[in-house]
N, C-alpha and C positions, 0 to 999 in steps of 0.2 A: 647570698651572692646575687648581684644584679648586673645585667648588661645595660639596661635603659631604666631611667627612672620610672617606678611604678610597676615594673615587670621583674618577676623572680625567675631565676634559672633553676630548674628542678635539680636536686642533688641527692645523692644517695648517703646513707649512713656510713661513716668511716669503716665499721666492721663488715658491712656488705661489700664495699669497695675492696677491702683487703681480701675477702673470701673470693670475689670475682677475679682479682689479680692472681691469686695463688692458683686457681683453677685454669685460667687462661695460660699462665706460664707453664703448668704441668702439661697441658695439651700441646702447646707449641714446642716445648722441649722434646717431646716424643717425636713430632713430625721432623723437627730439625736434626735429630739424631739418626733418622732413617738414612740408610745408604742411597746414593744416587743411582738410579737404574743404569745398567750397562748401555742400554739404547741411548740414553742421554749423554753418557760419557763418550760414546762412539761419534755422536753427532758433534759434540764439542771439539773432539780431536779432528774431525773433518773440516770444521770451521777453521781451526788453527792452521791446518795444512793449506787450506785455500787462502788464508791470510798471508801466506809467504809472498804472494804477489801484492806489493803495496797498492796497486790500483784497485784491488777488490778487498782490502783489508778493512773490516768494520772498526770503529773507534772502540777502544778498550777502556773499561771503567778503571780508574786508578787503584792499584793494589790488588787486583783480582785476576786470577789465572784464567778463568773461564767466563767472565761476565761480559762478553762482547755486547754492545749496544746496537741492535739492528733496527732499521727502519720498519714501520708498520707493514710495508709490503714484504719485507724479508721474513718477518715473523709470521705472517698470515699463511704462508705456504701457497700451493697452487690454487687458483680459483677454479670453482666448478661451473 
């Protein structure tokens, strides 16, 4: 596989790629199946309640109940 003439892109053996893919999927499946902490759920509920006022409602990602997209200032929290 080449990107530019004379240069080779390093590649892994397909069996190594498959092994890495299986390991990564198993790790991320475990994380994805963990329950969302109550603290986060409470924060998300507070955001939804605050969003009742259209003037402060953050834009919501399509098809997602709790994935409001906040500006960097809103996600950073209080500055110290």
